[in-house]
C-alpha positions as CSV (number, residue, x, y, z in Angstrom):
1,X,14.2,-5.9,70.8
2,X,11.4,-5.7,68.3
3,X,11.5,-3.1,65.6
4,X,8.6,-0.6,65.1
5,X,7.4,-2.5,62.0
6,X,7.4,-5.8,64.0
7,X,5.4,-4.1,66.8
8,X,2.9,-2.9,64.2
9,X,2.5,-6.5,62.9
10,X,1.9,-7.8,66.4
11,X,-0.7,-5.0,67.0
12,X,-2.5,-5.9,63.7
13,X,-2.5,-9.6,64.7
14,X,-4.0,-8.9,68.1
15,X,-6.6,-6.6,66.6
16,X,-7.5,-9.3,64.0
17,X,-7.8,-12.0,66.8
18,X,-10.1,-9.7,68.8
19,X,-12.3,-9.1,65.7
20,X,-12.5,-12.8,65.0
21,X,-13.5,-13.6,68.6
22,X,-16.1,-10.8,68.6
23,X,-17.5,-12.1,65.3
24,X,-17.6,-15.7,66.6
25,X,-19.4,-14.6,69.7
26,X,-21.9,-12.6,67.7
27,X,-22.6,-15.6,65.5
28,X,-23.1,-17.8,68.5
29,X,-25.6,-15.5,70.1
30,X,-27.4,-15.2,66.8
31,X,-27.7,-19.0,66.5
32,X,-28.9,-19.3,70.0
33,X,-31.5,-16.5,69.4
34,X,-32.7,-18.2,66.2
35,X,-33.0,-21.6,67.9
36,X,-35.0,-20.0,70.7
37,X,-37.3,-18.4,68.2
38,X,-37.9,-21.7,66.4
39,X,-38.5,-23.5,69.7
40,X,-41.0,-20.8,70.7
41,X,-42.9,-21.2,67.4
42,X,-43.2,-24.9,68.0
43,X,-44.4,-24.4,71.6
44,X,-46.9,-21.7,70.7
45,X,-48.3,-23.9,67.9
46,X,-48.2,-27.4,69.5
47,X,-47.0,-27.0,73.0
48,X,-44.4,-29.0,74.9
49,X,-44.0,-32.7,74.1
50,X,-45.3,-34.5,77.2
51,X,-45.8,-38.1,78.0
52,X,-49.4,-39.3,78.0
53,X,-50.6,-40.6,81.3
54,X,-51.5,-44.3,81.4
55,X,-53.6,-45.9,84.1
56,X,-51.8,-49.2,83.6
57,X,-48.1,-49.9,84.1
58,X,-46.4,-51.3,81.0
59,X,-43.8,-53.7,82.5
60,X,-42.5,-54.8,79.1
61,X,-41.8,-51.3,77.9
62,X,-40.9,-49.1,80.9
63,X,-41.1,-45.3,80.6
64,X,-37.9,-43.7,79.5
65,X,-35.7,-41.7,81.9
66,X,-35.8,-38.0,81.7
67,X,-33.2,-36.9,79.1
68,X,-30.2,-34.9,80.1
69,X,-30.0,-31.2,79.1
70,X,-28.6,-30.7,75.6
71,X,-25.3,-28.8,75.5
72,X,-25.3,-25.5,73.6
73,X,-22.8,-26.9,71.1
74,X,-25.7,-29.0,69.7
75,X,-27.9,-26.0,69.1
76,X,-26.6,-25.4,65.6
77,X,-27.1,-29.1,64.7
78,X,-30.7,-28.9,66.1
79,X,-31.3,-25.8,64.0
80,X,-30.1,-27.5,60.8
81,X,-32.2,-30.5,61.6
82,X,-35.2,-28.2,62.1
83,X,-34.8,-26.9,58.6
84,X,-34.2,-30.2,56.8
85,X,-36.4,-30.8,53.8
86,X,-39.2,-33.3,53.7
87,X,-40.5,-33.6,50.1
88,X,-44.2,-33.0,49.5
89,X,-43.8,-34.8,46.2
90,X,-42.6,-38.1,47.7
91,X,-45.2,-40.9,47.0
92,X,-45.2,-43.6,49.6
93,X,-47.9,-45.6,48.0
94,X,-45.6,-48.4,46.8
95,X,-43.9,-48.7,50.2
96,X,-47.1,-49.2,52.3
97,X,-48.1,-52.7,53.2
98,X,-51.1,-53.9,51.2
99,X,-53.5,-54.2,54.1
100,X,-56.6,-52.2,55.0
101,X,-54.6,-50.1,57.5
102,X,-51.9,-49.0,54.9
103,X,-49.3,-49.8,57.6
104,X,-45.6,-49.4,57.0
105,X,-42.5,-51.1,58.3
106,X,-39.0,-50.0,57.4
107,X,-36.9,-52.6,55.5
108,X,-35.1,-54.9,58.0
109,X,-37.9,-54.6,60.6
110,X,-40.0,-57.6,61.4
111,X,-43.1,-57.8,59.3
112,X,-45.3,-58.4,62.4
113,X,-44.2,-55.1,64.0
114,X,-47.0,-53.0,62.4
115,X,-49.6,-55.6,63.5
116,X,-48.3,-55.6,67.1
117,X,-48.2,-51.8,67.0
118,X,-51.9,-51.7,66.1
119,X,-52.7,-54.3,68.8
120,X,-51.2,-52.1,71.5
121,X,-47.9,-53.9,72.2
122,X,-46.4,-50.5,72.9
123,X,-47.9,-47.9,75.2
124,X,-48.6,-44.5,73.5
125,X,-46.2,-42.1,75.2
126,X,-47.0,-38.8,73.4
127,X,-49.2,-37.4,70.7
128,X,-49.4,-34.6,68.1
129,X,-52.6,-33.1,66.8
130,X,-52.3,-31.6,63.4
131,X,-56.0,-30.5,63.1
132,X,-56.4,-27.1,61.4
133,X,-52.8,-26.7,60.4
134,X,-51.7,-25.7,56.9
135,X,-49.6,-28.2,55.0
136,X,-46.3,-26.5,55.5
137,X,-47.0,-25.9,59.2
138,X,-48.1,-29.5,59.7
139,X,-44.9,-30.8,58.0
140,X,-42.6,-28.7,60.1
141,X,-44.3,-29.4,63.3
142,X,-44.3,-33.2,62.6
143,X,-40.6,-33.1,62.0
144,X,-39.9,-31.2,65.2
145,X,-42.3,-33.5,67.1
146,X,-40.5,-36.6,66.0
147,X,-37.1,-35.2,66.8
148,X,-38.2,-34.2,70.3
149,X,-39.8,-37.5,71.0
150,X,-36.7,-39.4,70.0
151,X,-34.6,-37.1,72.1
152,X,-36.9,-37.7,75.1
153,X,-36.7,-41.5,74.6
154,X,-40.3,-42.0,73.5
155,X,-40.8,-45.1,71.3
156,X,-44.5,-45.1,70.6
157,X,-46.5,-41.9,69.7
158,X,-49.8,-41.0,68.1
159,X,-50.1,-38.5,65.2
160,X,-53.7,-37.2,64.7
161,X,-54.1,-35.9,61.2
162,X,-57.9,-36.0,61.0
163,X,-60.2,-37.7,58.4
164,X,-60.4,-34.8,56.0
165,X,-64.1,-34.3,56.4
166,X,-63.6,-30.5,56.4
167,X,-61.3,-30.5,53.4
168,X,-62.3,-29.5,49.8
169,X,-64.1,-32.4,48.2
170,X,-63.8,-34.3,51.5
171,X,-60.4,-35.6,50.4
172,X,-58.0,-36.4,53.3
173,X,-55.0,-34.4,51.8
174,X,-53.2,-34.1,55.1
175,X,-53.8,-37.7,56.0
176,X,-52.0,-38.9,52.9
177,X,-49.2,-36.3,53.3
178,X,-48.5,-37.4,56.9
179,X,-47.8,-41.0,55.7
180,X,-45.5,-39.7,53.0
181,X,-43.6,-37.5,55.5
182,X,-43.2,-40.2,58.1
183,X,-41.7,-42.6,55.7
184,X,-39.0,-40.0,54.9
185,X,-38.0,-39.7,58.6
186,X,-35.2,-42.1,59.5
187,X,-36.4,-42.1,63.1
188,X,-39.6,-43.8,62.1
189,X,-39.4,-47.6,61.8
190,X,-43.1,-48.5,61.6
191,X,-46.6,-47.0,61.7
192,X,-50.2,-48.3,61.4
193,X,-53.7,-46.8,61.4
194,X,-55.0,-46.4,65.0
195,X,-57.7,-48.5,66.4
196,X,-61.2,-46.9,66.8
197,X,-60.4,-46.2,70.4
198,X,-57.2,-44.4,69.5
199,X,-58.6,-42.3,66.6
200,X,-59.3,-44.8,63.9
201,X,-58.7,-43.6,60.3
202,X,-58.0,-40.1,61.7
203,X,-54.7,-41.0,63.4
204,X,-51.6,-43.1,63.1
205,X,-49.7,-45.0,65.8
206,X,-45.9,-44.5,65.1
207,X,-43.0,-46.6,66.4
208,X,-39.7,-44.7,66.7
209,X,-36.2,-46.0,66.9
210,X,-34.5,-46.0,70.3
211,X,-32.3,-43.0,71.0
């Protein structure tokens, strides 16, 4: 038979366990609420990432299957990824290919990939328009867009950054920043300036790694 002191210890342990469970549940709800807030910010600014409709069927690169729902246990990881830092000071100039399109291919990727990308070897499956966004807003939305596209199985996307005609001194600040940001994203394996029909110097065609 337990002594009174032992019963007190048991009661304290039970109370402590209850407090820990309540704290863990409160933290979980807070994480879910924060993730929902961040997702709403992205949707209100950019909208849902949707596949672009194509009149022709790409037999070589079929459309990806609809991704399975993401378990709640991944919400914290998604939130951490959302907040990851992309440096504005990073200079990608030396990493860009020395061609008129300032294309880029990640080390280990075939040198002809950027050329094929520009020629339309991959069907554009989604796009993001950064027109009118401030630098910080554009950077965060680009990072979230890339993650959502990879999660959805999209391989080829278009990022519209504009030509900078409305910027101070007509300098394409956002255009240069987007290239720097994309190179820092591990999901990006190549990009090239779009053809005139796809946006010309105001857009990039980006190839993403398979999920």
